[in-house]
Every structure is written in C-alpha cells, then in structure tokens.
C-alpha positions in Angstrom: 15.6 29.7 -14.5 13.3 32.2 -12.8 14.3 34.3 -9.8 11.6 35.8 -7.6 12.0 38.3 -4.9 9.9 38.7 -1.8 7.3 40.8 -3.7 6.9 37.8 -6.0 8.1 39.7 -9.1 9.4 37.3 -11.7 12.4 38.0 -13.9 14.2 35.9 -16.4 17.6 35.4 -14.7 20.0 32.9 -16.3 22.7 33.8 -13.9 23.7 31.1 -11.4 27.0 30.6 -13.1 27.9 34.2 -13.8 26.8 35.8 -10.4 24.9 38.5 -12.3 21.5 38.1 -10.8 19.7 41.4 -10.3 18.4 40.2 -7.0 21.9 39.9 -5.5 25.4 39.0 -6.6 27.4 36.2 -5.1 30.7 38.0 -5.7 32.6 38.4 -2.5 32.4 41.9 -1.0 30.5 43.5 -3.9 26.9 43.5 -2.8 25.6 46.5 -0.9 23.6 45.9 2.3 24.7 42.3 2.4 22.8 40.3 5.1 24.8 38.6 7.8 23.4 35.2 7.0 21.8 33.5 4.0 19.7 30.4 4.7 19.3 28.6 1.4 16.9 25.6 1.0 17.5 23.6 -2.2 14.6 21.3 -2.8 13.6 18.5 -5.2 10.4 16.5 -5.1 9.6 16.7 -1.3 6.9 19.3 -1.1 5.3 18.1 2.1 8.6 17.9 4.0 9.6 21.3 2.5 6.4 22.9 4.0 7.4 21.7 7.4 11.0 22.8 7.1 10.1 26.3 5.8 7.5 26.9 8.4 10.0 26.1 11.2 12.7 28.3 9.6 10.4 31.2 8.9 9.3 31.7 12.5 12.9 32.0 13.5 14.0 34.2 10.6 11.1 36.7 10.7 12.4 38.7 13.7 15.8 39.1 12.0 14.9 40.1 8.4 17.5 42.9 8.6 20.2 40.3 9.0 19.0 37.0 7.5 17.7 36.2 4.0 15.7 33.0 3.2 16.2 31.7 -0.3 14.4 28.6 -1.7 15.8 26.9 -4.9 13.6 24.4 -6.6 15.6 21.9 -8.7 12.9 21.1 -11.3 10.4 19.4 -9.0 7.3 17.9 -10.5 5.4 17.0 -7.4 3.5 20.2 -6.6 6.5 22.1 -5.2 6.3 24.8 -7.8 2.7 25.4 -7.0 3.4 25.6 -3.3 6.3 28.1 -3.9 3.8 30.4 -5.8 1.1 30.1 -3.1 0.2 32.2 -0.1 1.5 29.4 2.1 5.1 30.4 1.4 6.8 32.8 3.9 6.2 36.3 2.4 9.9 37.3 2.7 11.3 34.2 1.0 13.1 34.6 -2.3 12.4 31.8 -4.8 14.5 30.5 -7.7 13.0 27.9 -10.0 15.3 25.9 -12.4 13.8 24.3 -15.4 16.4 21.6 -15.8 17.6 19.2 -13.2 21.1 20.0 -11.8 23.5 17.6 -10.2 24.1 17.8 -6.4 27.3 19.6 -6.9 25.9 22.1 -9.4 22.9 22.6 -7.1 25.1 23.5 -4.2 27.1 25.9 -6.4 23.9 27.6 -7.4 22.9 28.0 -3.8 26.0 29.9 -3.0 26.0 31.9 -6.2 22.5 33.1 -5.7 22.8 33.9 -2.0 24.0 37.3 -0.8 24.9 36.8 2.9 28.4 37.1 4.5 27.7 33.6 5.9 25.8 30.8 4.2 23.8 27.9 5.6 22.5 25.4 3.0 19.6 23.8 4.8 18.1 20.5 3.7 14.5 20.5 2.7 13.7 17.5 4.9 15.6 18.7 8.1 14.0 20.5 11.0 15.5 23.4 13.1 14.8 23.5 16.8 13.8 26.8 18.3 16.9 28.9 18.8 18.9 27.6 15.8 18.9 31.0 13.9 19.5 33.0 17.1 22.5 30.8 18.0 23.9 31.0 14.5 23.8 34.8 14.6 25.3 35.0 18.0 28.2 32.7 16.9 28.8 34.8 13.8 28.7 38.1 15.8 30.8 36.7 18.6 34.0 36.2 16.6 33.4 35.8 12.9 34.7 32.2 12.7 35.5 30.6 9.4 32.7 28.1 10.0 30.3 26.9 12.7 29.0 23.3 13.0 26.0 22.3 15.0 25.4 19.1 16.9 22.1 17.4 16.0 19.6 14.7 16.7 19.1 12.0 14.1 15.6 10.5 13.5 13.5 8.6 11.0 11.7 10.3 8.2 8.4 10.8 10.0 10.2 11.9 13.2 8.5 9.2 15.3 12.0 8.5 16.7 14.8 11.0 16.9 16.9 10.2 19.9 20.3 9.6 18.4 22.8 12.4 19.2 25.3 12.9 16.3 28.2 13.8 18.7 27.8 12.6 22.2 31.4 12.6 23.4 31.9 16.2 24.2 28.8 17.2 26.2 26.4 19.9 25.0 28.9 22.8 25.2 30.4 25.1 22.6 34.0 24.7 21.6 36.3 26.9 19.5 39.0 25.0 17.7 41.7 25.7 15.2 41.0 24.6 11.7 43.6 21.8 11.7 42.2 20.4 14.9 38.6 20.7 13.7 39.2 18.9 10.5 41.1 16.1 12.3 38.2 15.6 14.8 35.3 16.1 12.4 36.8 14.5 9.2 33.5 14.4 7.3 30.6 15.3 9.6 29.9 18.8 8.3 29.1 17.1 5.0 25.7 17.2 6.5 25.2 20.7 5.3 22.1 21.7 7.3 24.4 21.8 10.4 27.1 23.8 8.6 27.5 27.6 8.4 30.5 29.0 6.6 31.8 32.4 5.6 31.8 33.5 1.9 35.5 34.2 2.2 36.2 30.6 3.2 34.3 29.4 0.2 36.3 31.7 -2.1 39.7 30.8 -0.6 39.1 27.0 -0.9 38.5 26.9 -4.6 41.6 25.0 -5.4 40.2 22.0 -3.4 37.0 21.8 -5.4 38.3 18.8 -7.5 36.8 15.8 -9.3 38.7 13.2 -7.3 36.8 14.3 -4.2 33.4 13.5 -5.8 30.7 13.4 -3.1 32.8 15.6 -0.9 33.9 18.4 -3.3 31.7 20.8 -1.4 33.2 19.9 2.0 36.7 19.9 0.4 36.3 23.5 -0.7 35.0 24.7 2.7 37.8 22.8 4.6 40.4 24.0 2.1 39.5 27.6 2.7 39.8 27.5 6.5 43.6 28.2 6.7 44.4 30.3 9.8 40.7 30.6 10.7 38.8 29.3 13.8 35.9 26.9 13.8 33.1 26.7 16.4 31.4 23.4 17.4 27.9 24.0 18.9 27.3 21.1 21.3 23.6 21.7 21.9 21.6 19.8 19.3 19.5 22.5 17.6 18.2 20.6 14.6 17.0 17.2 13.6 18.4 15.2 10.6 15.8 13.0 9.0 17.4 9.7 8.0 15.2 8.8 5.1 15.9 6.9 1.9 19.1 8.3 0.4 18.9 8.6 -3.4 22.7 8.7 -3.6 23.2 5.5 -1.6 24.6 3.7 -4.7 27.5 6.1 -4.7 28.2 6.0 -1.0 30.9 3.2 -1.1 32.9 5.3 -3.5 32.4 8.5 -1.7 33.3 7.0 1.7 36.2 4.6 0.9 37.8 6.6 -2.0 36.9 10.3 -2.1 37.1 10.8 1.7 40.7 9.5 2.3 41.8 11.2 -0.9 40.5 14.5 0.3 42.1 14.1 3.8 45.4 13.4 2.2 45.1 16.5 0.0 44.2 18.6 3.1 47.3 17.3 4.9 49.5 18.0 1.9 48.1 21.5 1.6 48.9 22.3 5.3 45.2 22.5 6.4 45.5 19.7 8.9 47.6 16.8 10.3 46.9 13.1 11.0 43.4 13.4 9.6 43.6 10.2 7.6 44.9 8.3 10.6 42.0 9.6 12.7 39.6 8.6 10.0 41.0 5.1 9.8 40.9 4.7 13.6 37.6 6.2 14.6 35.5 6.3 11.4 36.4 3.0 9.6 36.2 -0.5 10.9 36.4 -4.0 9.4 32.6 -4.4 9.9 31.9 -1.0 8.3 34.1 -1.8 5.3 32.4 -5.1 4.9 28.9 -3.4 4.9 30.1 -0.8 2.4 31.5 -3.4 0.1 28.2 -5.4 0.3 26.4 -2.1 -0.7 28.7 -1.7 -3.6 28.0 -5.2 -4.8 24.3 -4.8 -4.3 24.3 -1.7 -6.5 26.1 -3.5 -9.3 29.8 -2.5 -8.9 31.6 -5.0 -11.2 34.7 -7.0 -10.3 36.7 -4.9 -12.8 35.5 -1.5 -11.4 38.4 0.7 -10.3 36.6 1.3 -7.0 38.0 -1.9 -5.5 41.7 -1.1 -6.1 41.3 2.5 -5.0 39.4 1.6 -1.9 42.0 -1.0 -0.9 44.9 1.4 -1.5 43.9 3.5 1.5 43.6 0.6 4.0 45.8 -1.7 6.1 46.8 -5.1 4.8 44.0 -6.9 6.7 41.4 -4.5 5.4 42.7 -4.7 1.8 42.4 -8.5 2.0 38.8 -8.1 3.1 37.9 -5.7 0.3 39.6 -8.0 -2.3 37.8 -11.0 -0.9 34.4 -9.3 -1.2 35.3 -8.0 -4.6 35.9 -11.5 -6.1 33.8 -13.9 -3.9 30.4 -12.3 -3.3 28.0 -12.5 -6.2 25.9 -9.3 -6.7 22.7 -11.3 -6.4 23.6 -12.5 -2.9 24.7 -9.0 -1.9 21.4 -7.6 -3.2 19.4 -10.1 -1.2 21.4 -9.4 2.0 21.1 -5.6 1.6 17.7 -4.9 0.1 15.7 -7.5 2.2 15.5 -4.8 4.8 12.6 -2.5 3.8 14.2 0.8 4.5 17.0 0.0 2.1 14.9 -0.9 -0.9 15.5 1.3 -3.9 13.1 4.2 -3.9 12.7 6.1 -7.1 12.0 9.8 -6.2 11.6 11.2 -9.8 12.3 9.8 -13.2 
C-alpha cells in the first residue's frame, strides 16, 4: 500500500492495521495538530463519478484546510482511477492511499478510519454529491456541542442525477434536532448506514468496539458507531445537504441477509447493551412490511439462496407468525428461475459486474 501526502511524496506504508502511518496515526488522542474533521473517500472502479465528487468536496474544504483533511483511498481500482489520483486534476491538498490488493467493505471502512487523523470522521461515498454548505454545516455542528454523531438528511436520485427529488426523511421538516442516543437509534434504526450522511467522533468509534461483531454482517460499521454512543447526544440535520446516487448496488445479493437477519440481531444487541429501547419494535412497525418482506425474499431466491440456507430460519425468527409463514412459503414454493425472471426483468436490477 502506498501513502501519499499533499506534496505527492510516496512512502511505503503498510500500516492500515497497526495505525503507524508516518502521515498520521489513527490512535485516539495521540496525533499532534489533529484536524477537526477528516473527510475520507474510499473508491473502487468509479473514476468519472469520483472526479465529480472530489471536485464538489474540494471547493468546500479548501477554505478550511486548518480544520479539515481530505483523504482518498483507492481500493485496487483498474479503471484509470490510479492515473487520475496521480494527475494535476486531483485537489492539491488531498492525501492519497493506494492499496494493491482488494479489501472487503468492512476492511475498507476500517482502513478509512485508521488512516484518518481527525477528531470527527466522515466516510464519503465516491458516487455521492455534497450540496454547497455541507462542510460548513458539519463544522458548525461539531463546534456547537461536540455531539457523538451527526446525521444529514439527503435527496435520493438516479446515477446520472437526472432525477433526485426523493427526500430521505420528510416527516420532520427541514430543521435540526438534537436527540439522546437511545431516541436517535430508535428513530433511525439503520439510516446512518448510508455513510456519506454520517459524521461521528473518534471516541465513539473507540468506545463501540465490542459491537463490531460478525453476526451484524453488513451493519458491523453502524453497530460500532451506535454501540459507542452511550450517554452522548446525536444531531439530525433536516436540510438535505447531499445527494445519494441510487445506482446498481454490487452488494444487492447480500441485502436480504443484511436486512432481515443482521439488522434485527443488531437492534436486539443494542437494547441488551442499554444503548436504546424498543428499537426492534420500531423497525418491525415502520421499516418492515409484508410487501417488503416478500420483495426481499424474492431477491434472495433470485440470487440463489437455497431452500436449506440458514437465512430463511434466521429471518423468520425475528418476525410475527404471519410474516414467518410468508417467508417459509416463499422459501419452499418459489423456484429460483421464477424469482430471477420477476426480479431481473427490470433493467436497473440486472446484475452489473463492476470489476472481476
């Protein structure tokens, strides 16, 4: 792996696990002149989208270089990303790390945090777009009360941004709200899993380590952030200050397991650990429905989940009797070929191979 600072000096730095990088340690409280905020952009095989994202971020970060660092981490891209990250088109103050071997999503996020140096961290997706004022607002929220985390409302659009009118949270109005951690987790059971909208303190990440567990696969990152929020406040920013591109999701085959198994398992653990109350009940009532369960089970069948896969029993165990019956019916009665025809006949859901 190669680390590069803003002067484009390259050093061999095999350090993302040990936090010993000469360009800044991730150990809590040890780095001198720690910036207030690290904006970290992990990227893989989306060079053109990355250009757009970095251009938008750079204009907002440049006036605050004494408080904000920009870090770009390339996860072994082969599409021209490396060449772009070595070119004059990259913001001159960006620090770049290039990894030679592909990392999993979980390891990629761990590396983002380990290599950043800020008191607060924002992992920003390479395909998302900040509206003007995103960085200014983030700094104002951090300075205003040092919350455990801040979470931004957002607009949701298609990949080419020809349409982006869907508001992620339209029930509260476009106002800021400060909530206790238990209330925040109960109201936003999974939404900060969209990491571009999430800013969290390094202390929260450190304190939530016990919740970073295999059984929360797909949500291990969020589990650790939520688990570290004990006795800390959370801020919801109602004004949508970024756009989420809803493109082809390369992890879609894992989504049924993430959503119907990892999510309720995580919420139960957070309740047992005293981080929140009634979160599972809220999730079942407001985030899960018979129709949605049916769709997710069709997705599972379409992607080849077999009848004997433990997914079905685990998913059913968290649901009501009626919903359990639906899951079991789809498990045994729907052939994968039929599920695949139903699901993939819509063009935007066709399997898209990003990189081999």
